[in-house]
ChimeraX commands (.cxc) that place a marker at each C-alpha (Angstrom):
marker #1 position 101.58,94.85,109.20 radius 0.5
marker #1 position 102.51,91.32,107.50 radius 0.5
marker #1 position 102.95,91.26,103.83 radius 0.5
marker #1 position 101.61,88.61,101.60 radius 0.5
marker #1 position 105.13,86.76,101.64 radius 0.5
marker #1 position 105.14,86.76,105.34 radius 0.5
marker #1 position 101.78,85.17,105.45 radius 0.5
marker #1 position 102.78,82.50,103.17 radius 0.5
marker #1 position 105.87,81.96,105.38 radius 0.5
marker #1 position 103.64,81.56,108.33 radius 0.5
marker #1 position 101.59,78.86,106.62 radius 0.5
marker #1 position 104.60,76.96,105.67 radius 0.5
marker #1 position 106.56,77.31,109.03 radius 0.5
marker #1 position 103.46,76.15,110.82 radius 0.5
marker #1 position 103.60,72.89,108.87 radius 0.5
marker #1 position 107.30,72.48,109.42 radius 0.5
marker #1 position 107.35,72.89,112.92 radius 0.5
marker #1 position 110.87,71.40,113.52 radius 0.5
marker #1 position 113.78,74.03,113.09 radius 0.5
marker #1 position 111.75,76.94,114.11 radius 0.5
marker #1 position 111.14,78.94,117.32 radius 0.5
marker #1 position 109.50,81.88,118.38 radius 0.5
marker #1 position 112.43,83.97,117.89 radius 0.5
marker #1 position 113.39,82.61,114.45 radius 0.5
marker #1 position 114.86,79.72,112.40 radius 0.5
marker #1 position 117.79,78.93,114.38 radius 0.5
marker #1 position 118.35,75.09,113.91 radius 0.5
marker #1 position 117.82,74.96,110.19 radius 0.5
marker #1 position 120.84,74.34,107.88 radius 0.5
marker #1 position 122.22,77.56,106.61 radius 0.5
marker #1 position 123.96,78.15,103.20 radius 0.5
marker #1 position 127.64,77.42,103.62 radius 0.5
marker #1 position 130.20,80.32,103.76 radius 0.5
marker #1 position 133.12,81.77,105.51 radius 0.5
marker #1 position 133.29,85.38,106.70 radius 0.5
marker #1 position 136.55,86.94,105.52 radius 0.5
marker #1 position 135.85,90.49,106.52 radius 0.5
marker #1 position 133.76,91.76,109.49 radius 0.5
marker #1 position 132.90,95.43,110.23 radius 0.5
marker #1 position 129.82,96.06,112.40 radius 0.5
marker #1 position 126.78,95.08,110.55 radius 0.5
marker #1 position 128.76,94.46,107.23 radius 0.5
marker #1 position 130.56,91.41,106.17 radius 0.5
marker #1 position 132.22,89.91,103.13 radius 0.5
marker #1 position 131.58,86.14,102.80 radius 0.5
marker #1 position 132.71,83.43,100.67 radius 0.5
marker #1 position 129.75,81.15,99.82 radius 0.5
marker #1 position 130.38,77.62,98.82 radius 0.5
marker #1 position 128.78,76.00,95.55 radius 0.5
marker #1 position 125.26,75.25,96.15 radius 0.5
marker #1 position 122.20,73.66,94.46 radius 0.5
marker #1 position 119.10,75.91,94.21 radius 0.5
marker #1 position 115.36,75.83,93.41 radius 0.5
marker #1 position 114.27,78.89,91.69 radius 0.5
marker #1 position 111.13,80.52,90.09 radius 0.5
marker #1 position 109.97,83.92,88.71 radius 0.5
marker #1 position 106.78,85.73,89.06 radius 0.5
marker #1 position 106.10,88.91,87.19 radius 0.5
marker #1 position 104.29,90.64,89.76 radius 0.5
marker #1 position 105.00,93.37,92.52 radius 0.5
marker #1 position 107.03,92.38,95.69 radius 0.5
marker #1 position 104.23,91.32,97.81 radius 0.5
marker #1 position 102.20,89.29,95.27 radius 0.5
marker #1 position 105.31,87.78,93.70 radius 0.5
marker #1 position 106.74,86.71,96.98 radius 0.5
marker #1 position 103.49,85.01,97.95 radius 0.5
marker #1 position 103.26,83.13,94.65 radius 0.5
marker #1 position 106.81,82.10,94.41 radius 0.5
marker #1 position 106.94,81.03,98.13 radius 0.5
marker #1 position 104.15,78.76,97.59 radius 0.5
marker #1 position 105.57,77.22,94.44 radius 0.5
marker #1 position 108.92,76.39,96.11 radius 0.5
marker #1 position 107.26,75.44,99.30 radius 0.5
marker #1 position 105.19,72.90,97.15 radius 0.5
marker #1 position 108.58,71.54,95.74 radius 0.5
marker #1 position 110.32,70.95,98.85 radius 0.5
marker #1 position 106.87,69.22,100.45 radius 0.5
marker #1 position 106.88,66.79,97.74 radius 0.5
marker #1 position 105.68,68.35,94.54 radius 0.5
marker #1 position 108.58,66.78,92.65 radius 0.5
marker #1 position 109.06,63.70,90.44 radius 0.5
marker #1 position 110.55,61.62,93.46 radius 0.5
marker #1 position 107.73,62.63,95.89 radius 0.5
marker #1 position 110.75,63.60,98.19 radius 0.5
marker #1 position 110.38,65.82,101.11 radius 0.5
marker #1 position 113.33,68.30,101.30 radius 0.5
marker #1 position 114.42,70.20,104.56 radius 0.5
marker #1 position 114.11,73.88,104.37 radius 0.5
marker #1 position 117.16,75.89,104.85 radius 0.5
marker #1 position 118.08,79.56,105.83 radius 0.5
marker #1 position 117.75,82.15,104.73 radius 0.5
marker #1 position 115.14,82.78,102.28 radius 0.5
marker #1 position 116.30,85.17,99.39 radius 0.5
marker #1 position 114.44,87.69,97.29 radius 0.5
marker #1 position 115.87,89.74,94.62 radius 0.5
marker #1 position 115.27,91.90,91.73 radius 0.5
marker #1 position 116.37,89.87,88.74 radius 0.5
marker #1 position 117.73,90.87,85.28 radius 0.5
marker #1 position 116.35,88.25,83.33 radius 0.5
marker #1 position 113.88,85.26,83.33 radius 0.5
marker #1 position 114.87,81.73,84.17 radius 0.5
marker #1 position 113.77,79.01,81.39 radius 0.5
marker #1 position 116.96,80.38,96.95 radius 0.5
marker #1 position 119.88,75.83,103.66 radius 0.5
marker #1 position 117.78,79.01,104.28 radius 0.5
marker #1 position 117.73,81.19,102.27 radius 0.5
marker #1 position 115.00,81.87,100.18 radius 0.5
marker #1 position 116.13,84.29,97.48 radius 0.5
marker #1 position 113.90,86.70,95.39 radius 0.5
marker #1 position 115.20,89.01,92.84 radius 0.5
marker #1 position 113.64,91.42,90.35 radius 0.5
marker #1 position 112.72,90.29,86.80 radius 0.5
marker #1 position 111.62,92.95,84.72 radius 0.5
marker #1 position 108.37,93.89,86.66 radius 0.5
marker #1 position 108.62,90.93,88.58 radius 0.5
marker #1 position 110.65,89.02,91.20 radius 0.5
marker #1 position 113.02,85.86,91.16 radius 0.5
marker #1 position 112.88,83.70,94.53 radius 0.5
marker #1 position 115.34,81.15,95.43 radius 0.5
marker #1 position 115.62,78.29,97.92 radius 0.5
marker #1 position 119.02,76.89,98.48 radius 0.5
marker #1 position 118.83,73.06,98.89 radius 0.5
marker #1 position 120.56,71.26,101.57 radius 0.5
marker #1 position 124.20,70.81,101.18 radius 0.5
marker #1 position 123.89,67.04,100.56 radius 0.5
marker #1 position 122.00,67.53,97.24 radius 0.5
marker #1 position 123.94,67.83,93.82 radius 0.5
marker #1 position 122.50,68.96,90.59 radius 0.5
marker #1 position 122.33,65.16,89.50 radius 0.5
marker #1 position 120.38,63.85,92.55 radius 0.5
marker #1 position 118.11,66.89,93.22 radius 0.5
marker #1 position 114.59,65.76,92.85 radius 0.5
marker #1 position 112.99,67.00,89.57 radius 0.5
marker #1 position 110.21,69.66,90.15 radius 0.5
marker #1 position 106.84,68.54,88.97 radius 0.5
marker #1 position 105.94,72.38,88.41 radius 0.5
marker #1 position 107.63,73.43,85.21 radius 0.5
marker #1 position 107.91,77.14,86.64 radius 0.5
marker #1 position 110.62,75.68,89.37 radius 0.5
marker #1 position 113.91,75.41,88.08 radius 0.5
marker #1 position 116.93,73.52,89.59 radius 0.5
marker #1 position 120.34,75.13,89.18 radius 0.5
marker #1 position 123.79,74.72,90.19 radius 0.5
marker #1 position 125.43,77.88,91.67 radius 0.5
marker #1 position 129.24,78.44,91.72 radius 0.5
marker #1 position 130.71,79.90,94.97 radius 0.5
marker #1 position 130.70,83.60,95.09 radius 0.5
marker #1 position 132.07,86.36,97.04 radius 0.5
marker #1 position 129.25,88.52,98.76 radius 0.5
marker #1 position 129.17,91.62,100.66 radius 0.5
marker #1 position 126.33,91.56,103.28 radius 0.5
marker #1 position 124.50,94.18,105.51 radius 0.5
marker #1 position 122.57,92.96,108.57 radius 0.5
marker #1 position 119.46,94.66,109.78 radius 0.5
marker #1 position 116.08,93.97,111.63 radius 0.5
marker #1 position 112.40,94.85,111.31 radius 0.5
marker #1 position 109.71,94.16,108.83 radius 0.5
marker #1 position 110.31,92.68,105.28 radius 0.5
marker #1 position 109.49,94.97,102.41 radius 0.5
marker #1 position 110.73,96.28,99.10 radius 0.5
marker #1 position 111.48,99.52,100.75 radius 0.5
marker #1 position 113.37,98.24,103.59 radius 0.5
marker #1 position 115.54,96.25,101.34 radius 0.5
marker #1 position 116.25,99.32,99.27 radius 0.5
marker #1 position 117.30,101.22,102.36 radius 0.5
marker #1 position 119.69,98.43,103.53 radius 0.5
marker #1 position 120.84,98.17,99.95 radius 0.5
marker #1 position 121.92,101.82,99.80 radius 0.5
marker #1 position 123.75,101.53,103.01 radius 0.5
marker #1 position 125.75,98.50,101.60 radius 0.5
marker #1 position 126.44,100.16,98.20 radius 0.5
marker #1 position 127.88,103.20,100.10 radius 0.5
marker #1 position 130.00,100.79,102.26 radius 0.5
marker #1 position 131.29,98.96,99.17 radius 0.5
marker #1 position 132.25,102.31,97.64 radius 0.5
marker #1 position 134.08,103.32,100.67 radius 0.5
marker #1 position 136.04,100.02,100.84 radius 0.5
marker #1 position 136.60,100.00,96.90 radius 0.5
marker #1 position 134.78,96.79,96.15 radius 0.5
marker #1 position 133.15,96.27,92.92 radius 0.5
marker #1 position 129.55,95.11,92.85 radius 0.5
marker #1 position 128.66,92.56,90.20 radius 0.5
marker #1 position 125.01,91.72,91.15 radius 0.5
marker #1 position 121.79,93.43,91.98 radius 0.5
marker #1 position 120.90,93.22,95.82 radius 0.5
marker #1 position 119.18,90.22,97.33 radius 0.5
marker #1 position 117.01,90.02,100.51 radius 0.5
marker #1 position 117.89,87.26,102.78 radius 0.5
marker #1 position 115.30,86.47,105.49 radius 0.5
marker #1 position 116.07,83.99,108.36 radius 0.5
marker #1 position 113.23,84.43,110.57 radius 0.5
marker #1 position 109.55,83.43,110.50 radius 0.5
marker #1 position 106.96,86.42,110.37 radius 0.5
marker #1 position 106.02,85.92,114.14 radius 0.5
marker #1 position 109.51,86.83,115.25 radius 0.5
marker #1 position 109.67,90.30,117.29 radius 0.5
marker #1 position 110.70,92.73,114.49 radius 0.5
marker #1 position 113.67,94.20,116.41 radius 0.5
marker #1 position 114.82,90.65,116.83 radius 0.5
marker #1 position 114.76,89.46,113.31 radius 0.5
marker #1 position 117.87,88.69,111.25 radius 0.5
marker #1 position 117.47,90.18,107.80 radius 0.5
marker #1 position 120.21,90.85,105.14 radius 0.5
marker #1 position 121.00,92.23,102.01 radius 0.5
marker #1 position 123.44,90.61,99.79 radius 0.5
marker #1 position 125.51,91.75,96.84 radius 0.5
marker #1 position 127.93,89.74,94.92 radius 0.5
marker #1 position 131.35,91.43,94.57 radius 0.5
marker #1 position 134.57,90.73,92.57 radius 0.5
marker link #1:1,2 radius 0.2
marker link #1:2,3 radius 0.2
marker link #1:3,4 radius 0.2
marker link #1:4,5 radius 0.2
marker link #1:5,6 radius 0.2
marker link #1:6,7 radius 0.2
marker link #1:7,8 radius 0.2
marker link #1:8,9 radius 0.2
marker link #1:9,10 radius 0.2
marker link #1:10,11 radius 0.2
marker link #1:11,12 radius 0.2
marker link #1:12,13 radius 0.2
marker link #1:13,14 radius 0.2
marker link #1:14,15 radius 0.2
marker link #1:15,16 radius 0.2
marker link #1:16,17 radius 0.2
marker link #1:17,18 radius 0.2
marker link #1:18,19 radius 0.2
marker link #1:19,20 radius 0.2
marker link #1:20,21 radius 0.2
marker link #1:21,22 radius 0.2
marker link #1:22,23 radius 0.2
marker link #1:23,24 radius 0.2
marker link #1:24,25 radius 0.2
marker link #1:25,26 radius 0.2
marker link #1:26,27 radius 0.2
marker link #1:27,28 radius 0.2
marker link #1:28,29 radius 0.2
marker link #1:29,30 radius 0.2
marker link #1:30,31 radius 0.2
marker link #1:31,32 radius 0.2
marker link #1:32,33 radius 0.2
marker link #1:33,34 radius 0.2
marker link #1:34,35 radius 0.2
marker link #1:35,36 radius 0.2
marker link #1:36,37 radius 0.2
marker link #1:37,38 radius 0.2
marker link #1:38,39 radius 0.2
marker link #1:39,40 radius 0.2
marker link #1:40,41 radius 0.2
marker link #1:41,42 radius 0.2
marker link #1:42,43 radius 0.2
marker link #1:43,44 radius 0.2
marker link #1:44,45 radius 0.2
marker link #1:45,46 radius 0.2
marker link #1:46,47 radius 0.2
marker link #1:47,48 radius 0.2
marker link #1:48,49 radius 0.2
marker link #1:49,50 radius 0.2
marker link #1:50,51 radius 0.2
marker link #1:51,52 radius 0.2
marker link #1:52,53 radius 0.2
marker link #1:53,54 radius 0.2
marker link #1:54,55 radius 0.2
marker link #1:55,56 radius 0.2
marker link #1:56,57 radius 0.2
marker link #1:57,58 radius 0.2
marker link #1:58,59 radius 0.2
marker link #1:59,60 radius 0.2
marker link #1:60,61 radius 0.2
marker link #1:61,62 radius 0.2
marker link #1:62,63 radius 0.2
marker link #1:63,64 radius 0.2
marker link #1:64,65 radius 0.2
marker link #1:65,66 radius 0.2
marker link #1:66,67 radius 0.2
marker link #1:67,68 radius 0.2
marker link #1:68,69 radius 0.2
marker link #1:69,70 radius 0.2
marker link #1:70,71 radius 0.2
marker link #1:71,72 radius 0.2
marker link #1:72,73 radius 0.2
marker link #1:73,74 radius 0.2
marker link #1:74,75 radius 0.2
marker link #1:75,76 radius 0.2
marker link #1:76,77 radius 0.2
marker link #1:77,78 radius 0.2
marker link #1:78,79 radius 0.2
marker link #1:79,80 radius 0.2
marker link #1:80,81 radius 0.2
marker link #1:81,82 radius 0.2
marker link #1:82,83 radius 0.2
marker link #1:83,84 radius 0.2
marker link #1:84,85 radius 0.2
marker link #1:85,86 radius 0.2
marker link #1:86,87 radius 0.2
marker link #1:87,88 radius 0.2
marker link #1:88,89 radius 0.2
marker link #1:89,90 radius 0.2
marker link #1:90,91 radius 0.2
marker link #1:91,92 radius 0.2
marker link #1:92,93 radius 0.2
marker link #1:93,94 radius 0.2
marker link #1:94,95 radius 0.2
marker link #1:95,96 radius 0.2
marker link #1:96,97 radius 0.2
marker link #1:97,98 radius 0.2
marker link #1:98,99 radius 0.2
marker link #1:99,100 radius 0.2
marker link #1:100,101 radius 0.2
marker link #1:101,102 radius 0.2
marker link #1:104,105 radius 0.2
marker link #1:105,106 radius 0.2
marker link #1:106,107 radius 0.2
marker link #1:107,108 radius 0.2
marker link #1:108,109 radius 0.2
marker link #1:109,110 radius 0.2
marker link #1:110,111 radius 0.2
marker link #1:111,112 radius 0.2
marker link #1:112,113 radius 0.2
marker link #1:113,114 radius 0.2
marker link #1:114,115 radius 0.2
marker link #1:115,116 radius 0.2
marker link #1:116,117 radius 0.2
marker link #1:117,118 radius 0.2
marker link #1:118,119 radius 0.2
marker link #1:119,120 radius 0.2
marker link #1:120,121 radius 0.2
marker link #1:121,122 radius 0.2
marker link #1:122,123 radius 0.2
marker link #1:123,124 radius 0.2
marker link #1:124,125 radius 0.2
marker link #1:125,126 radius 0.2
marker link #1:126,127 radius 0.2
marker link #1:127,128 radius 0.2
marker link #1:128,129 radius 0.2
marker link #1:129,130 radius 0.2
marker link #1:130,131 radius 0.2
marker link #1:131,132 radius 0.2
marker link #1:132,133 radius 0.2
marker link #1:133,134 radius 0.2
marker link #1:134,135 radius 0.2
marker link #1:135,136 radius 0.2
marker link #1:136,137 radius 0.2
marker link #1:137,138 radius 0.2
marker link #1:138,139 radius 0.2
marker link #1:139,140 radius 0.2
marker link #1:140,141 radius 0.2
marker link #1:141,142 radius 0.2
marker link #1:142,143 radius 0.2
marker link #1:143,144 radius 0.2
marker link #1:144,145 radius 0.2
marker link #1:145,146 radius 0.2
marker link #1:146,147 radius 0.2
marker link #1:147,148 radius 0.2
marker link #1:148,149 radius 0.2
marker link #1:149,150 radius 0.2
marker link #1:150,151 radius 0.2
marker link #1:151,152 radius 0.2
marker link #1:152,153 radius 0.2
marker link #1:153,154 radius 0.2
marker link #1:154,155 radius 0.2
marker link #1:155,156 radius 0.2
marker link #1:156,157 radius 0.2
marker link #1:157,158 radius 0.2
marker link #1:158,159 radius 0.2
marker link #1:159,160 radius 0.2
marker link #1:160,161 radius 0.2
marker link #1:161,162 radius 0.2
marker link #1:162,163 radius 0.2
marker link #1:163,164 radius 0.2
marker link #1:164,165 radius 0.2
marker link #1:165,166 radius 0.2
marker link #1:166,167 radius 0.2
marker link #1:167,168 radius 0.2
marker link #1:168,169 radius 0.2
marker link #1:169,170 radius 0.2
marker link #1:170,171 radius 0.2
marker link #1:171,172 radius 0.2
marker link #1:172,173 radius 0.2
marker link #1:173,174 radius 0.2
marker link #1:174,175 radius 0.2
marker link #1:175,176 radius 0.2
marker link #1:176,177 radius 0.2
marker link #1:177,178 radius 0.2
marker link #1:178,179 radius 0.2
marker link #1:179,180 radius 0.2
marker link #1:180,181 radius 0.2
marker link #1:181,182 radius 0.2
marker link #1:182,183 radius 0.2
marker link #1:183,184 radius 0.2
marker link #1:184,185 radius 0.2
marker link #1:185,186 radius 0.2
marker link #1:186,187 radius 0.2
marker link #1:187,188 radius 0.2
marker link #1:188,189 radius 0.2
marker link #1:189,190 radius 0.2
marker link #1:190,191 radius 0.2
marker link #1:191,192 radius 0.2
marker link #1:192,193 radius 0.2
marker link #1:193,194 radius 0.2
marker link #1:194,195 radius 0.2
marker link #1:195,196 radius 0.2
marker link #1:196,197 radius 0.2
marker link #1:197,198 radius 0.2
marker link #1:198,199 radius 0.2
marker link #1:199,200 radius 0.2
marker link #1:200,201 radius 0.2
marker link #1:201,202 radius 0.2
marker link #1:202,203 radius 0.2
marker link #1:203,204 radius 0.2
marker link #1:204,205 radius 0.2
marker link #1:205,206 radius 0.2
marker link #1:206,207 radius 0.2
marker link #1:207,208 radius 0.2
marker link #1:208,209 radius 0.2
view
């Protein structure tokens, strides 16, 4: 059964067209990284500096994802001071956030109190200085420093429950490998909702020292 976020994703990708396929977003630009450890479904990656568009919605997972996705989709479709169209990247990230703000695909979403933070990572050509200024004051542009990230890959439907299950497996792997987590888990979604569930590329990311 599709979530509110997945329904919003369908609407956006139906308009985008380019960069999508029946099996997922495979031609879209991805956030830049280098994999330094690979072990089955687990990886440690070094992500490059990036510019992101973020928003926070104080609702539950499904409602927050729907509202946040539409805000950020509006921004890349031209709801900005420059009226510029911005290519969507992969993945989309979703995460529980620890605080309010004043997500190449991904879209990122994280928990904020009782709500969630969602982030779009902008294409690598953008800097903080030349990224279009949002018209919507709830969308914030940020410069993110490069980070080391532990990742676990899984398939299936997107949900808060499936994210937590994957996050538990990743935390256990981190403990076994003696890595120290320094962030809450983030959900990273690479494929449109019509992708066959067992073919989907979903990930959970946790920043590490």
